[in-house]
Residue, then its C-alpha position, 0 to 999 in steps of 0.5 A: m425912277i422903277v424899281t424891280v424885285t427879283p426873289n430868285p436871282s441867277i447867273d446865267r450860262t449862256i453856251e453857244i452848240g450847232r445842234l442838241e442831240r439828247g445823250a451825244l457829247i456836245r462841244a460848245s462854240r462859244s459860251s458867256a455868263e452874265a449876272a441875271g433874274k428876271g427883274i434884273n434883267v428888266s433893270c439892265a434894259l431900263t439902264a441901258e436905255g437911260v431909264a432911272t431904275m433900282a434892282v432889289l434882289p436876295l444876295a448870298a455873301d459867297s455869292a456876292t463877289a462873282y455876281l456884282r463882278l459880273l453885273a458890273d455897272a449894269t445897273a444898280t442894286v440894293a442886296v439883301p443879305t441871306a444865306g445859301s448859294i446863288r443859282i447858275n442857268v444854263s441856255l442851250v443857243e442851236g445855230d437856228g436859234t432854237v434855246t433849251k434851259v435849264n434852270e436850278p430851284g435857287p437856295a431857300l430863303s427864311a420869312a425873315e428873309v422875304d419880309a427884308i426884302l419887301s421892305a427894300a422895295a418899299a422904302i425906296p423913294n419916288a419909285a412909279w413902278i415896282l415891278g416883281c419879276g420871276s420865280l419864287p424860291p423854296g420857302v417863298p409863299v405864293d402870297f410874296y407878289a401878292r404883298l408886294t401889289a399892297l406897297r401900291s399907292p395913288d403914285r405908285r404901280v405894280a406889276v408882276d411877271t412870274s407864273g401859276d399860282a404866284l401869278s393868280a394870287a396876285v391879280s386877286a390882289g387888283v395889280a395893275l399889270i400882269k405880263p404872261n407868255r401864251i403858256e402861262l395864259e392858258q396855265l391861269v384861265g384852264c384852257t389851250l388858246s389858239t387864236i389872237g382872239d382867245v388871247a383877248g378874251a382870256a387876258r380880260t377874264l383876268v381883268d374882270r378877276g382884279c388885275d388892271a391889265v394884261l401884257v401877253s408876250l406871244g413871241a413870233d406872233g408879238a404882245l396883245h395889251v388887253d384892259a377893260d376898254v381895249a385890246v392892242h396888238a402889235e409884233a414885228a417881222i424879223d429874220d435875224i433873230v440871235n437869241t430869245v431869252g430876255a426878249g419877255d424882261a425887254l418887253l417888259a421894261g419898254f413898256v414900263a419905260s414908256g408909262g404903260g397903257h397902249a402908246g407904250l406897246a410899239t416902244a415895248i415891241a422894239w425894245s423886244v426886238a433889240a432882245v431878240r439881236s442881242r448874243g446874251t441875255r442883256m438886251r443892247k441899246v436899242t436902235a432906229a431899225d428895231r423901231a422901224s420893224v414894229i407893226v402896230h394893228e389899227r384893228l384886232d384879227p380874232a380869227r388869226r392863228l397864233q404861231g407854234 
């Protein structure tokens, strides 16, 4: 069982347009709405691939009907009752695959509601992983994911996918795995990362600070998994990207579904490929073609410059 915790879920609207022009009237060619949030996205990907999962999330009464209707049977959930209304996030997807996102902050959570979310996650039996995912809504202290990390045990690992001070606190708390992207990793270490070697070195500093491993998503450059012993780089060369939203969530889902560790990196990349070939936030099922596109490098190329 893999448990996800999403303190700031959302309804994601994806709007497809030809080209984004600031200040112009833009007519959409297609739009859709999905029940989302980073942990929800991870659980949906796991469910699609037949992996047992449970998604814990706060859900206000006035939002529950619309949210659960959109979610349908995509994943099992444990909803913690809260006040406020769920946030709406908007993704503008241009014809060339460029995505512009506008995310609302989300409703404020009280201390009692925060405690209830953590208790709900702790109460789910047989959890091999607990994954804390996404931004923190107003009112939630930066140690939320550090407190989630305290739920770890010899049989239950905790991973965190967030940013800023909340991610830094989880690292110091000894979380098993963090999944930053390049920008989030740069923010953590306080410097620009231009090469694969830079990324590997930055990830190792975080391992030295307390976390067991770092899974860095690098967009077109794939992903890097770093622990105290070795760093492994994998990527996929594809030219049919539809939507990059949710690719990092699929990467984390595939990684933990494979048990974590270096052996899980190829599966993680394949799931991410399936995500970027999907029209919306939700990953479609992984195909043999997705897996065939993955390249796991036998040796790290520290001098290789990152794209973008």
